[in-house]
C-alpha positions, 0 to 999 in steps of 0.5 A: 213255874212263872218265876222259874221262866221269868228268871231264866231268859234261856227258857224264853229265848234260846241263845239269850244273852241280854235283857234290854229294859225300857220304860214308857211314860204315861203321866198326865198332870192333873188339870183344873176341872169342875168335876168336883161338883159332880158325882164322879169317881176317880180312875188311875192315870194309866187306865185313862189311856188306850191299852198300854200292852198294845202300844208298848209291844208295837213300840218294842217291835219297832225298836228291835227292827230299828236296832237290827237295821242300825247294826245291819244284822238280824237280831233274835228277840222276844219282848214282854210287858207286864202280861208276860213271865218276866219279873219286870220290876226286878229286871228294871232295877238290876238294869239301872232303869230305876230303883224300888220305891217303898210302895214297890213301884220302880222310880226313875230319875226322869219320869218318876214312877209314871212309866210302863215297863217293858223288856226285850230279850235278845241274843245280842251280847251287850255290856250291862249297866250297873244298878242305880245307887239310889233309895228313898232314904227316910221318906215314908210319904207313900206309907203314911198316905195309903188310906187302907194301910196296904203298904204294911212295911217299906217295900211290902204290899198287902195286895188284898188291902190295895185299892187297885187290887180291890177295884180291878182284880177282886171279883167278889164283895169288897171287904166291909172294913175297906169300903169307907177307906176307898174314897171315890176311886172306881178303877185303880189308885194313884195316891202313893204315886201322887204324894211321892216327891220323885214324881213332883216334877215328872213331865207329861207323857208324849202326846204323839205316843198316846194321842192328843192330851194323852187321853182316850176319846173325845174331850167329853169322854176323857177318863180322868173321872167317871160319872157314877150315876151314869156308870150304874145305868150302863148296859153290857153293850154300852159298857164295852163300847164306852171303854173299848180299847182301855184297861177299864174293861178288865174290871168288867161291868159288874165290877165297875158298877160295884165300885161305883156303888162304894164311891157313891156311899162314900160321897154320901150325896142324897142325890144318888139315892134314886140311882142306887135304889134302882141298882137294888134291882140290878141283875147282879147280886154283887151290885145289889149288895153294894148298892144296899151298903151305899144306901145305908151310908147315905142314910136318908129317909128315902134311902131307908125306904128303898131298902125296906121296899126291896127287902121282901123281894130279895132272895140272895142271902148276901144281898139280904145280909147287906140290906139288914146291916144297912137298916140296922146301922141306920137304926143304931144311928137314930138310937144314938141321936135320940139318946144324945137329944135326951 
């Protein structure tokens, strides 16, 4: 039903004659930081800003009003971002706004793929722009760079393998085989965009649109990286307050803390053991199970002791399974080490 509505503008606006496709840059060039010395997790660029749906819709509303004033005629119009029925990338490609990259993102000549897409359906009859005659040629950098192999072929994504899907949309356990490949991403992923040559010289987003430095909050609260131990300590109220007005709320507290556990397991820093040990008593079985996995990855004596201490107190089957696997994995590693020593 959504596809039918999204491909038939008349169903969305009776009398529709044109679709105006728009893009709004959100790019924030990476700056030097001392965060590499901390236990931090990465956040996709778009999620470091205030909720783009509100910003885009407000700007499209103003655009329609300005166009109506300029033409001195009332305009019937409806506008959408990616939460509506429109097939936004297909419309953007047909309109000449950009072309499809092999990672399925829309690439633009001026801002690369660092843009939000919006569409204005209107009763104005406008001369259409031709699609761009551009492709990615033989470049496969995005395909080669994806750590989980989510780009299974040019222009084809397996969403279930995508780090963005797993950290945001998946409400359940993250598949075991994907966890080590997710690195330190806790919300979204930019890897396939970071390596894209088209994005190399993309300018920074207009700070007048997104606020100073195109970032949410005070300088101490910027969202390019998040303290993983601090994330595990957040109460529900603190989570909502901390990320109010940002896309990060979509992951929910439970999901973000699950992601933090995976990132800590991948970082393998023993200093995270106390926080992960406490997370074994979290109110969410989902967080407890991923904390157990992370402790198994770190594998110190203290990590093993924490797993053994909670084993007799845990009653959730999935969590118990993760604890058993973590303890068995460590025992197997010790056996291999002992054999090599002989």
